[in-house]
N, C-alpha and C positions, 0 to 999 in steps of 0.2 A: 674527622670528628663530627662534621655536619651530618653525615649519613647515620652515624651512631645516635646522634641526638634525635634525628627525624624518625627512625624506624619504630621505636616504641609508640610514638604518638600516632603513627600511620598503621599500626598492626591490624587494627579492626577493619580497615579499608583495603588491605592487601588481599589478593587471592590466597585461599587456603594453601598452606605448604610453601609459601614464599620465604618466610623467615628461616625455616629450618635449614635449607641449603646454605644460606648466607651465614648463619650462625655456625654451622659445621665447618665451612671452609674458611672462616675468619676467626672469630673468638675461640671456638672450641679447638680448632687446629693449633692455634698459638698456645692455648692452655695445655694441650697434650704435649707439645714440644717443651714447654717449660717444666711440666711434670717429669718428663724424661731426664732433663738436665738436673733437676732437684734430686731425683732418685740416684743419679750418678754421684752427686755430691754426698748423699747419705751413704752410699756404698763405700765411699772413701772415708767415712767417719766425720765428715765436715758438717753434717746436719743430722738431727735426730727427728725422724718422722716415720709415722706408720703408714700414711696414705699420701703418696706423692701428688695425686690428683687434687686432694683436698688442700694440701700445702700450696699447690700452684694457684688454686682459687683464692686462698688467703692472701698470697703474695699479690696477686692481681688486684684484689680489692683494697689492700692496704696501700699499694702504690698509686692506683688510679682512681679509687672510689670517690674521693672528694672532687677530683677534676671532672669525672663523669657526671656526678650529681650536679655540679655547678654548670656543666655544659648543657644539661638537660633542662635547666631553668633559664630564666631571662637575665641571669647575672652575667656581667662582662667576663670574658675569658681570663684565665690566670695569666699574670705576667711571668716572665722567666724566673724571677726570684721566688715567687709564690709556688710555681710548679716545682722548682728544685727543692724547696723546703718540704713540700708534700712528699716528693719521691724519697728524699733522704729520711724523713720521719717514718715513712712506710717501710723502708728497708730496715731501719733500726728496730721497729716493732716486730717485723718478721724474724730478724736475726735473734731477738730476745726470746721469741717463742720456739724457734726451731734449732738454735745452736745446741749441741750436746751440753749437758749441765756443767761439765768441767771446763767449758769454753766461754761461759757467760760471764 
């Protein structure tokens, strides 16, 4: 997480093209893998989504957004209970938005 916190603030000082390979091999790779799994769930009728990539992005930010924002500031890191609560509430929000209407 320290690297994730540091990269945006250092982006202007890094050589051109440094962040793209890191982003492709880390965050984007993980998001593509998540999109693939979400598409599989949708194909089984367990999720209702039009764009698996967008759904993966929504999931990622709902589950990690508050923690990432907090990590990028000078606020102390989340404790286990706060992190668990943020993840659970993010998953609940995602499920509400992406479950088929008859399963909500």
